[in-house]
C-alpha positions in Angstrom: 143.7 -60.0 -57.0 142.9 -63.0 -59.1 140.2 -65.4 -58.0 141.3 -68.6 -56.4 139.3 -71.8 -56.3 140.3 -72.9 -52.8 138.3 -71.0 -50.3 140.8 -71.5 -47.5 143.7 -70.3 -49.6 141.7 -67.3 -50.8 140.7 -66.4 -47.2 144.4 -66.7 -46.1 145.5 -64.6 -49.1 143.0 -61.9 -48.3 144.0 -61.8 -44.7 147.7 -61.6 -45.6 147.1 -58.8 -48.0 144.9 -56.7 -45.7 147.2 -57.2 -42.7 150.1 -55.9 -44.8 148.1 -52.9 -46.0 147.2 -52.1 -42.4 150.8 -52.4 -41.3 152.0 -50.2 -44.2 149.3 -47.6 -43.4 147.8 -48.1 -46.9 144.7 -48.7 -44.7 144.9 -46.0 -42.1 144.1 -46.4 -38.4 140.4 -45.7 -37.9 139.5 -46.1 -41.6 136.2 -47.8 -42.3 136.1 -51.0 -44.3 133.1 -52.9 -45.5 132.5 -56.6 -46.4 131.1 -55.6 -49.7 134.1 -53.4 -50.5 136.4 -56.3 -49.7 134.4 -58.7 -51.8 134.6 -56.3 -54.8 138.3 -55.5 -54.3 139.4 -59.2 -54.2 136.7 -60.5 -56.5 135.7 -63.0 -53.8 132.5 -64.4 -52.4 131.4 -63.6 -48.9 132.5 -66.9 -47.3 136.3 -66.4 -47.7 135.9 -62.7 -47.0 134.1 -63.3 -43.7 136.7 -65.8 -42.7 139.5 -63.3 -43.4 137.7 -60.5 -41.6 137.0 -62.6 -38.6 140.7 -63.5 -38.4 141.7 -59.9 -38.8 139.3 -59.1 -35.9 140.6 -61.9 -33.7 144.3 -60.9 -34.3 143.6 -57.2 -33.5 143.9 -55.6 -36.9 140.3 -54.4 -37.2 137.4 -53.6 -34.8 134.0 -55.0 -35.6 130.9 -53.5 -33.9 127.9 -55.6 -33.0 126.2 -54.0 -36.1 129.0 -55.4 -38.3 130.5 -51.9 -38.9 134.2 -52.3 -39.2 137.2 -50.1 -39.1 141.0 -50.5 -38.9 141.9 -50.6 -35.2 143.4 -47.3 -33.9 146.8 -47.1 -32.2 146.7 -47.5 -28.5 149.2 -45.0 -27.2 149.5 -46.2 -23.6 150.0 -49.8 -24.6 152.6 -48.8 -27.2 154.6 -46.6 -24.7 154.6 -49.5 -22.2 155.8 -51.8 -25.0 158.6 -49.5 -25.9 159.6 -49.1 -22.2 159.9 -52.9 -22.0 161.6 -53.2 -25.4 164.4 -50.8 -24.3 165.0 -52.7 -21.1 165.0 -56.2 -22.7 167.1 -55.2 -25.7 169.7 -53.5 -23.5 170.1 -56.8 -21.6 170.3 -58.9 -24.8 172.9 -56.6 -26.4 175.0 -56.6 -23.3 175.1 -60.3 -23.4 175.9 -60.1 -27.1 178.7 -57.6 -26.9 180.4 -59.6 -24.1 180.9 -62.5 -26.6 183.0 -60.2 -28.8 182.9 -62.5 -31.8 184.2 -60.9 -35.0 181.7 -63.0 -37.0 178.8 -61.8 -35.0 180.0 -58.2 -35.3 180.3 -58.6 -39.1 176.6 -59.8 -39.1 175.6 -56.4 -37.6 177.8 -54.5 -40.0 176.3 -56.4 -43.0 172.8 -55.5 -42.0 173.7 -51.8 -41.9 175.2 -52.0 -45.4 172.0 -53.5 -46.7 170.0 -50.7 -45.2 172.3 -48.2 -46.9 171.7 -49.8 -50.2 167.9 -49.7 -49.9 168.0 -46.1 -48.6 170.1 -45.0 -51.6 167.2 -45.8 -54.0 164.6 -43.1 -54.3 161.8 -43.4 -53.6 162.8 -45.7 -50.7 160.8 -48.9 -50.4 159.4 -48.3 -46.9 158.4 -51.9 -46.1 161.7 -53.3 -47.4 163.6 -50.8 -45.2 161.4 -51.8 -42.3 162.1 -55.5 -42.8 165.9 -54.8 -42.8 165.5 -52.8 -39.6 163.7 -55.9 -38.1 166.5 -58.2 -39.3 169.1 -55.9 -37.8 167.6 -56.1 -34.3 166.9 -59.8 -34.7 170.7 -60.4 -35.0 171.5 -60.4 -31.3 168.3 -62.3 -30.3 169.3 -65.1 -32.6 172.9 -65.1 -31.4 171.8 -65.3 -27.8 169.3 -68.1 -28.7 166.3 -65.9 -27.9 164.4 -66.1 -31.2 161.0 -66.7 -29.5 161.4 -63.6 -27.3 162.1 -61.5 -30.4 159.0 -62.9 -32.2 156.9 -61.8 -29.2 158.5 -58.4 -29.2 158.2 -57.7 -32.9 154.6 -58.7 -33.2 153.3 -55.4 -31.6 151.2 -54.1 -34.5 150.9 -50.6 -33.1 154.6 -50.1 -32.7 155.2 -51.4 -36.3 152.6 -48.9 -37.7 154.2 -46.0 -35.7 157.6 -46.9 -37.2 156.2 -46.9 -40.7 154.5 -43.6 -40.0 157.8 -42.2 -38.7 159.6 -43.4 -41.9 157.0 -41.8 -44.1 156.8 -38.5 -42.1 160.5 -37.7 -41.7 162.0 -39.8 -44.5 165.4 -39.4 -42.9 166.6 -42.9 -43.3 170.2 -41.9 -42.8 169.2 -40.8 -39.2 167.9 -44.3 -38.5 171.0 -45.9 -40.1 173.2 -43.6 -38.0 171.5 -44.8 -34.9 172.2 -48.4 -36.0 175.8 -47.4 -36.5 175.9 -46.1 -32.9 174.5 -49.4 -31.7 177.2 -51.2 -33.7 179.9 -49.0 -32.1 178.6 -49.8 -28.6 178.9 -53.5 -29.5 182.4 -53.1 -31.1 183.8 -51.1 -28.2 181.9 -53.1 -25.6 180.5 -49.8 -24.3 177.9 -51.0 -21.8 177.5 -47.6 -20.2 176.5 -45.8 -23.4 174.3 -48.6 -24.8 171.1 -47.8 -22.8 171.2 -44.1 -24.0 171.7 -45.1 -27.6 168.9 -47.7 -27.5 166.5 -45.3 -25.8 167.1 -42.7 -28.5 166.6 -45.3 -31.3 163.6 -47.2 -29.9 161.8 -44.6 -27.7 162.6 -41.0 -28.6 161.5 -41.0 -32.3 158.2 -42.7 -31.6 157.3 -40.7 -28.5 158.0 -37.5 -30.5 156.0 -38.8 -33.4 153.0 -39.6 -31.2 153.0 -36.1 -29.7 153.3 -34.5 -33.1 150.8 -36.7 -34.9 148.1 -36.4 -32.3 147.5 -32.9 -33.4 147.1 -33.9 -37.1 145.8 -37.5 -37.2 142.8 -39.3 -35.8 144.9 -42.4 -35.4 145.1 -42.9 -31.7 143.1 -44.0 -28.6 
C-alpha cells in the first residue's frame, strides 16, 4: 500500500484493509500479527498503525494481550450459534411480513438479486467476497422493504458468522447450492408459503454453518 501523508486517513485505510483481510480469512482466526509486520506491510510509521490496531481491538477483530502480543480473534462457536438461532427467528418474521405484501415489484427485486449471483458464480474462480456481498444484498431486500434497515445492519455485523460463511464458500465451493436455497426462499415468497418458510430459512442460515463448525473443529484451530 502506498504511503499517505494524512495520519488519520492512513490509520483508517489500514484498519479497513486489515478488517477485510480478517473477514475474507486472508488473515486466519488465531493468526499472530505484529506491529512491526504491519508497519512494514503498509510502509507506515507506528502512530497510524497503533491507531488502526487499537480500533481493530476495540471492534473485536483482534485480541491484544497485556504484553502487546496480538492475534486475530478466534470464532466464538456458542455466540455464533445463538446469533444464528435469533437470525432464523427474526428473518422468518420479516419475510412473512414481506410475502404478505405480494408486490410484483418487490418480488422482482428478489429475483434480480438471484440472477446477479448466478452471473458471479458462473465466472471461475468465483470472487468469494463479491458473492458474499450479493448474498448480503439478497437478504437485505426484505428488511429494506419492511423499513427495518437498522435491524439488518445489527444482524449482518456479526463478524464470526461472516467468517464462517466465507469459510463455507471456500470449503464446499458449491455456489449453486446456495443459489438454490435462495430460489427456495423466492418460491416461498412467490407462493406465500408461510408454512414451508421456516424450514427453508433454517436450512439456509443454520444447517450449513452448524455442519461446517462440526467438520472444521477437527481440522482448524479457529474456534473457542
